[in-house]
C-alpha positions in Angstrom: 3.4 79.8 -83.5 5.4 78.8 -86.4 6.8 75.7 -84.5 3.2 74.8 -83.5 2.0 74.8 -87.2 5.0 72.6 -88.2 4.1 70.3 -85.7 0.5 70.2 -86.7 1.5 69.9 -90.4 3.9 66.8 -89.4 1.1 65.2 -87.4 -1.5 65.6 -90.0 1.0 64.4 -92.8 2.0 61.3 -90.5 -1.8 60.4 -90.2 -2.2 60.8 -94.0 1.0 58.8 -94.9 0.1 56.1 -92.3 -3.5 55.6 -93.6 -3.4 56.4 -97.2 0.3 56.5 -98.4 2.6 59.4 -99.6 1.0 59.5 -102.9 -2.5 59.3 -101.3 -2.8 62.9 -100.2 -2.0 66.3 -101.3 -1.5 69.8 -99.8 -5.1 70.4 -100.1 -5.9 67.4 -98.0 -3.3 68.6 -95.3 -4.6 72.1 -95.4 -8.2 70.8 -94.7 -6.8 68.7 -91.8 -4.8 71.7 -90.1 -7.3 74.4 -91.2 -4.7 76.4 -93.0 -4.4 77.6 -96.6 -2.1 75.5 -99.0 -0.1 78.7 -99.4 0.9 78.5 -95.5 2.1 74.9 -96.0 4.4 75.9 -98.8 5.8 78.5 -96.5 6.9 75.8 -94.0 7.4 73.0 -96.6 8.0 74.4 -100.0 7.4 70.9 -101.6 5.9 67.7 -100.5 9.5 66.2 -100.7 10.7 68.5 -97.9 7.5 67.7 -95.8 8.2 63.9 -96.5 11.9 64.1 -95.4 11.0 66.0 -92.2 8.3 63.6 -91.6 10.5 60.5 -91.9 13.1 62.2 -89.8 11.0 63.0 -87.0 9.5 59.4 -87.3 13.1 58.0 -86.9 13.7 60.0 -84.0 10.4 58.6 -82.3 11.3 55.2 -83.1 14.8 55.4 -81.8 13.5 57.1 -78.6 11.1 54.1 -78.1 13.8 51.6 -78.8 16.2 53.4 -76.5 13.4 53.3 -73.8 13.2 49.6 -74.4 17.0 49.2 -74.0 17.1 50.9 -70.6 13.7 49.5 -69.0 14.1 46.0 -70.3 16.8 43.6 -69.4 15.9 40.4 -70.8 15.8 39.6 -74.6 12.3 38.4 -74.4 11.1 41.5 -72.7 13.0 43.7 -75.3 11.3 41.7 -78.2 7.9 42.0 -76.7 8.7 45.8 -76.4 9.6 46.0 -80.1 6.3 44.2 -81.0 4.6 46.8 -78.8 5.9 49.7 -80.7 4.3 48.2 -83.9 1.3 47.1 -82.3 0.6 50.8 -81.1 0.7 52.1 -84.7 -2.2 49.7 -85.4 -4.3 50.7 -82.4 -4.0 54.3 -83.6 -6.9 54.7 -86.1 -5.7 51.7 -88.1 -2.3 53.4 -89.1 0.7 51.3 -90.1 4.4 52.2 -89.6 5.6 55.1 -91.7 8.2 52.8 -93.1 5.7 50.1 -94.1 3.6 52.8 -95.8 6.5 54.5 -97.7 8.2 51.1 -98.7 5.1 50.0 -100.6 5.6 53.2 -102.8 9.3 53.3 -102.8 9.8 53.2 -106.6 7.6 56.4 -106.8 9.1 58.3 -104.0 11.6 61.2 -104.6 15.3 60.3 -104.0 15.5 62.4 -100.9 12.6 60.5 -99.3 14.1 57.1 -100.4 17.3 58.0 -98.7 15.6 58.9 -95.4 13.4 55.8 -95.6 16.3 53.8 -95.9 17.9 55.4 -92.7 14.7 54.6 -90.8 14.8 51.1 -91.9 18.6 50.7 -91.2 18.2 52.4 -87.6 15.2 50.3 -86.8 16.8 46.9 -87.7 19.8 48.1 -86.0 18.1 48.5 -82.7 16.8 44.9 -83.1 20.2 43.7 -84.0 21.6 45.2 -81.0 19.1 43.5 -78.7 19.6 40.2 -80.4 23.5 40.6 -80.1 23.2 41.4 -76.5 20.9 38.2 -76.0 23.5 36.2 -77.9 26.1 37.3 -75.7 24.0 36.3 -72.6 23.0 32.9 -74.0 19.4 34.0 -74.8 19.6 32.8 -78.5 21.6 30.0 -80.0 25.2 30.5 -80.4 25.0 29.7 -84.0 22.4 32.6 -84.6 23.1 35.5 -86.7 21.7 38.5 -85.0 21.8 40.9 -88.0 19.8 38.3 -90.2 17.4 37.6 -87.4 17.0 41.5 -87.0 15.9 41.6 -90.7 13.6 38.9 -90.1 12.0 40.4 -87.2 11.7 43.8 -88.9 10.4 42.4 -92.0 7.8 40.1 -90.3 6.6 42.8 -87.8 6.1 45.2 -90.8 4.3 42.7 -92.9 2.1 41.5 -90.1 1.2 45.2 -89.5 0.1 45.7 -93.0 -1.8 42.4 -93.0 -3.6 43.0 -89.6 -4.8 46.3 -91.0 -6.0 44.7 -94.2 -7.7 41.7 -92.3 -8.9 43.7 -89.3 -7.2 41.0 -87.4 -4.5 40.7 -84.7 -1.8 38.7 -86.6 0.9 41.0 -85.5 0.7 39.5 -81.9 0.7 36.0 -83.3 3.7 36.6 -85.4 5.7 38.4 -82.7 5.0 35.2 -80.4 6.1 32.8 -83.1 9.1 34.7 -83.8 9.9 34.8 -80.2 9.7 31.3 -79.8 11.9 30.6 -82.9 14.4 33.1 -81.7 14.9 32.4 -78.0 16.8 29.5 -76.6 14.5 26.9 -74.9 15.6 26.5 -71.3 
């Protein structure tokens, strides 16, 4: 039962972070979502910082699992980049959410240091997967030999995160357009 409540708390907190941001909800909001008392939340997560760190760690694992699946199931760089874009499109299709990283990055200066550190690991890991896909694509001749995979990975990550935020704000599908343009700019024309 305890693990079930923790999962429910993390699920509800993730929804609130992705739709309102870290500073946009309280334990009272979370208690209402889950249907428990705030004291029960404090039992599992004594502080909001503890909850946020657990949430970002779990989200990092989810993103890592999704990227690992792409690495196994997709072989071409084009397909892998489509898979990466799909991970972010999925966020938007889920109740207008944005990625936890984008939601928290906008509030970075007001986040507790522990949450900032965990967010940094999420961003580094996410960019690392894209860098890996681009580096492997470089070795297979799928991107120009003069390309810098690490710089391209940062560009891809920033553009997808930014497009996700803008797509939610404009109720548009700019994310797909951005991903397609990035892919054309990234891949070697054959």
